[in-house]
Steps between C-alpha positions, in 0.01 A plus 500: 500500500591141578315241707604195698292276727634461854374291793424774753436395861136553595600678822671772294209593275336757732829688519582472129152577365365739765808623684355357825784425744275428799471124454868420438822526699795730438696194382230417244493861380875478451461180293253675268723806473800275425297332222443840336869581550607175331321617185664845525843337529418303186432823312121475519242723667182330619195697387241279667424156639156359422347165601413287197120463493287236332195580284289560815752753640619254768858397570624168629738468794711186523795373702846547354839384624664781301315832522651814348627585850473368853442150628269238341140617533171552317563714193304671227624521142545870422591693189803714579501789253839666459703719270868482423659801667696751292819404686467138383440602136835678474 
């Protein structure tokens, strides 16, 4: 399994971590789904996305002009765990 740190928009975390679609729009859901699809197109399958915590189990949100997807916003650094798909290995 591989890991990369991505700047994930704070508004997307409830959907990514808990599957909760209630607090975001259909357009925002599509942006998250497109993010997952961009990994698939690159031959990688995301296994999980986890906020990076400090020693006290807290995570820090900060403003970024270049989040992993969407417009500039508050983001949280997240570990994106993925595997290289069998199709990409061939």
